Structures are given as C-alpha cells and as structure tokens.
C-alpha positions, 0 to 999 in steps of 0.5 A: 948252237954252240954259241947260244948254249955258251951265252946261256950258261954264261948268264946262268953263272952270272945270275948265280953269282948275283944271287949269291951276292944278293943273298949275302948282302942281305944276310950281312944287313940282317945281322948288323941290324939285328945287333944294333936293335939287340944292343939298344934293347939292352940299353933301354933295360940298363937304363932302368936298371941304373935306376934300380928298376927291372922292367919286364916288357923291356927285358922281354923286348931283348929276348925278341931281338935275340931270335932275330940275332940268331936267325941272322947269324945262321943266314950269314953262316950259310950265305958265307964266305967263310972268313965272313961267317967267322967274324959273324960267329965272333959278333954272336959270341960278343952279343951272347956275352952281352945277353948273359951280363945283361940278364944276370944284372936284370935278374939280381935287381929283381932279387930282394938281396941286391949284393953285387948290383955294381958288379953286374953293372960293371960287367954289362958295360964291358960286355956292351963295350966288346961288341964289334959290329964295326969288325963284322961290317969291315969283313962284310964289305971285304967279302962284298968287294965294297972296299 
C-alpha cells in the first residue's frame, strides 16, 4: 500500500511540474508573439506617418495589440519564475515606451501645426530600437531549460 501511495504522489508531482512548465512555455510564447505583433503594428503606422498620413485604422490596431501584450505580460508575471517575470516586466516597459512615442508621433501628425514631427519620429525610432525581445527570449530559454 505504501509503495502505491508513494508512486501516486510521485506521479502527481511530475504532473504538477509538467503543467507548470507548460504554463510557463505558453506564457512566454504568448508574450513574444504579442510583442512582435505589437511592434509590427507600430511599424505599419510609422510607414504611414513617414508619408505624413495618420491612419486611424492602423492606429487602432496598435491598441488591440496592446491589450494582448498586457495580458501576456500578466501571464508571464504569474507563471514566473522570478527572473523571467522581471525580464518580462522590462520588455513590457520597453513596449510601453514605444507605444507612448508612437502615440505622440501619431497625434502630432494629426494636428495642423506639425512642428516637432521629426523629433517625434526620432523618439519613435529610438524607442523601437530599445525593444529587446531577444533578452526576454534568452531568459525564457534559461528558465525553461532550453539552453
């Protein structure tokens, strides 16, 4: 009887570990995918802004993608482990800076007084270059034992 209980307990622990790893893997995949889609949405907006056009539909697409980013980042924060969650927060903050720079550029382009457009464009490009998805991907590989 003792052996059977021990085997069941061992199996339950193994199942728990597998579920945790699967949850972490999915959370990481979700954040990387959402981040890439968000950045691509902003690149599409930026292409139009470079031409002096503030496209409302493309801008709204960034808002939809932002919702996905925030949800995915929350799942990473919950799934952990700590160092991975911290790297996820850093990526989230970089994406937030991108969103703020892109939004400022978008609204400046919509105004009649377009003074400062070049500065907004430069801040956007600086923000998008600062997005370090590779750092999060590296942290994810380490946390999941995929190195």
